[in-house]
N, C-alpha and C positions, 0 to 999 in steps of 0.2 A: 549278880556278881560274875564277872568274866572268868571263864574256865581257862585252865592252862592250855598251852599249845599241845596238839597231838603230834607226836613224832612216830612215823611209821617206817621201818626198814623192811623192804620186801624181799631181801635175800639174806637168810640166816643159816649158817652151817651148810651152805650150798643148796638149801631148800628155797625155791622161788615161789612167792605168793602169786597165784593166778590173777588175771585182770578181774575176774568176777569176785574173787575173795577180797581184793583190795577195794573195789567199788562198794561192795556190801559193808565192809568195815567202815569206810568213810560215811556212808549213809547212816549207819547205826550211831556213829559218833555225832553226826549233825542232829539226829533225833534226840540225842542226850544233851544237846545244847552247845556243843563245841563248834567253834567257827574258825579256828586257826590251825592249819595243818602244815607240817613239814614232812615231805615224802621223799625218801631215798628209793626211787623206783628202779625197776629192772626191765624196762621195755613194756610195761603195762599200758594199755590203751585207755583213751577217753578220760583221763584224769582231769578233774576240775570242771567237767561239763554238766550242764542241766541239773544243778542242785540249788535248793533254796536254803538259806539260813532259817533256823526254826523261828527266830524273831526277824521278820522281814526288814527291820530297820538296821540290822547288823550287817557288817561286811563279812562275806565268806572268803577267807584268804588261804591260798595255797602257795607254798614254795616247793618246787619240784626239781629233782635231779634225775637224769637218765630216763626220761619218759619214752613211751612208745608213741604210736600214731594218735592223731586226733586230740591233742592237748586242748582243752577248752572247747571241745565240740559242743555246739548248741548251748554254750554257757550263757547264763542269764545276768541281768543287771544286778548289782550288789555283789558280784564275784570279782576277786582280784587274783590273778595267777602270775607268778614269777617263775620262769624256767631258768635255773642256774646252768647255763651252757646251751648247746644246740638242741634242736628237736627235729624229729622226722616229719613225714607228710601230714597234711591236713590240720595244721595248727589253726585254731579259731574257725574251723569249718562250721558254717551256719551260726557264727557268733551272734548272740541276740542281745548283747548289752554288757558283757564282761570287759574288764581291762586285762589284757594279756601282754606280758613283757617277756621277751625271749632274749637272754643275754648271750647270743650266739647266732648261728645260722639256722634257717628253717628249710625243710625239705620241700617237695613239690606241693602245690595247691594250698599254700598258706592263705588264710582269709577267703577261701573259696566259699561263695554264697553268703558271705558276711552281711548281716542286715542291721547290726547295731554294735555299740561298744567301740573300743579302740584297741588296736593291735600294734605293738611297738617291737621292732626287730633290730637288734644290734649286730647286723651282719647282712648276709645274702638270703634270698628266698629262691625256691626252685621253680620249675616249669608250671605254667598255668596258675600261678599265684594271683590272687585278686580276681579270678574269673567269677563271673556271675554275682559280683557284689551288687547290692540293691539298697533301696532306701524307701521306707514307709514314711510319708510326710507327717504322720502322727508322732514320730520319734526323731531323735537327733540322727544326723548323718553318721553312718559307720566311718571310721577312719583307720587307715592302714599305713603305717610309717615304716620305711625300710632304710637303714643307714647306707647300704651299699647298692646292690643291683638285683635284678630279677632274672629268672630263666626265661626261655622262649615261651611264646603263646600266653604271656601274662595279660591279664585284664580282658580275656575273651568274654564277649557278651555281657560286659559290665553294664548295669542298668542304673546305678546310683552309687552314692557314697563318694569318699575322697581318699585318694591314694597319694603318697608322697615318697618318691624314690630319690634319695639324696646323692647317690653316685659317688660316695666317699671312697677314696683309694681305688678308683676304677679307671684311671687314666689310660690303661692299656687296652681297654675294651672298645670295639667298634660301636656298641650300643649298650647302654645300661639297662635296656629293656629286652635284651636278647633279640631273637628273630620272630617276626610275624606276631607282634603284640597287638592288642586292641581289636582283633578280628570280631566283627559283629557288635562293637561297642555302641550302645544307644543312649547312655546316660552316665552321669557322674563326671568327676574331674580327676585328672592325674597331673601332679606337679613333678617335674623331672629336672634333675641337675646333671649335666653331662651329655655325652654324645647319644643321639637317637638315630636308628637306622632300621629300614625294613619293617615299618609299621603299616598297619592296614590303611587302605585308602578311604575308609569310612570315617576317619577322624581328621581333625586339623590341629596343627601345632602352632600356637600363638604366643605372643609375649605376655608377661604378667601386667596386670593393672594394679592400682593402689590397694584395692581390697585384697587381691591375692598376696601382695607383699605383707600386708598387715596380718593376714591369716598365718602365713608362713613364719613370720617373726614370733608371733605368740606360740604357735605350735612347735617350732623348733626348740624354744626354751623348755617347753614341757617334755618333749620327746627326749632331748639330750640329757635332761635331768633324770628321767626314768631309767636310761641306760648308762648313767654315770659317765657321760661324755660331754659335759657342758663346755669343756675347753675347746670343742670343735665349732662352737657357735659362730665365731667371727669368720672362719673359713667358709662355712656353709651359708652364711647370711650375705654372701656376695650375690645379689639377686640378678645381676646381668648374666649369670651362668645358668639361670633357670628358664624353663619353658612350661607351658601349660597345654595339656592335651584334652580336647573335648570332642564330642561327636559332631560330624558335619550337620548343619541344618538340613531338614528333610527336603527343602525346596531345591537344594543344589546337589543332592545325591543323584547318582545315576538312575535313570528311569528304570523301574522294575519291569521285567517281562514275565508273562505267564509261563507256567510249567509247559503248557502246550506249545507256546512259541519257542521255548528253549529246546524242547525235544525235536521240533521240526527244523530249526535253523542252526542249532549249536551242538546237537547231540550226534552220536555216531550214525552215519547214514543207514537207514532202514532199522535202526535200533540195535542194541548190543546183542540181541538174539536173532538178528535178521536172517542168519543162515538156517534157522530152525522153524521160525514162525513169523507170520506177517503181523506187523505192529500197526494197529489201527490208529495209534496216537491219541486215543480217547483218554482224557484225564478226568477221572471221577472226582466229584467234590468229597470233602471229608467232613462229616460222615456222609456216606453215599447211601442211596436207596436202590431198589430194584436190582438190576444185574451187577451193580457196583458193590454190593454188600459182601463182606468177607464170610458172614454166616447168614443163613436163612432159617427162620423158625417154622416148624411144622407142629400142628396140634393133633393130639390123639384123644378121642372122647371117652375111652374106656373107663378111666378113673375119675373123670371130672365131677366135682361136687358143686359146681356152679357158685364158687365163692367170689368170683369176679375180681380176684386180686390182680390177675393179668390185665384185665380191662381198665382197672382203676390206677394201675401203676405204670402203664406204658407212657414213656416221656413224649412220644410222637403222636399219641392218640391214633395209633395204627391198627388197634384191635377193635373189632366190632362183633356183635352177636347176631346170628341169623339162624332161626329154627333150632334153637338150643345148641348150636355149634358156634365155636369161636374161630374167627377168621382174621388173618393178618393182611392188611393192605400193603402190597409190595411197593406202591408208590410213596408210602409214608414210612415204612419200616426201615430202620438203619441196621438191624441185626445186632443190637446191643446186648441181647440176652437177658434183659430184666424179667421178661415174661417167664422164662425158664427158671430164673432164680427165685421168684416169689411164689411159684405154683407149688402147693403142698403135696400134690399128687403126681408130679412129674409129667403133666399132660403136654407141656411144650418141650420140644427137643430142638436144639440148634444143630443144623447141618452145615458142613463146610461148603462154600461156594467157589473154592479154588478150582480153576480149570487146568487140566493137564496140557502140556505142550503137545501139539500134533503136527 
């Protein structure tokens, strides 16, 4: 039998419930079988994130007012979150499958690192929203729908997923994506309605095809219904106003140069510390061996019990035994410190290999 809705007021007689107290109360109610929450918050963080309904077939539902940061952070599939009004930063951070509806604006980094689920925003979102969105092919694409516009640096290093920026009521803006959006974008798709300016040169802006229009028609109906704005459909469904942003194919991207080439040809002459030290322009691989290591292990045999944990756990097979002594091969060792970590007698000590400027 479905239990009644849980109503939580977090400010009573000027006494504010802490974030920890609120999250513990929500968890205890979920453990008791409750799935429907109405929360009058007062800036508490992480509401609605990473919780399972006791019965995995039930929907865990949150209706929230006045939340703090990270609404729906790491939220899981089977979770539905509605924010009545605006929300601050990190809405849907690392969303892993929840449906999140914000009936207002979002602060910075909305949908940051989102990997699943759907986020619907009835307003604007701030700087770096949609950055690092990703897609695991085993699951459905994450989707991020914004009625108005984004702040600058949106969709940085986007690796997958779908974003839709409707540009509604944004006719006075030079760009509905702010400035310097899509820097480092390597995957995913962004649909944009309205002016676009000052975006990264690692992407291309192209016209919609029939499959794009089909997706947007279906998606806009759902999105506008979720935010109670279905009357905007005809205006937003004029698809000649839309463009699609995708990463440039690798074959037509600018040829990459090595770090060594960059330092010799594009960097400050003689290096940024040229007045103090000679720069040999050597670029060590990462991870480096020999002189390029940040730390170097030294072995002390006083307490050794010959357990061979260092020998058996070295990821580089850099440790060998000779005449009851353990020795690290500098040409294999990367200075990771695992030998020191696994030794029960502290026989290995990591020493810094940083050289002082002379």
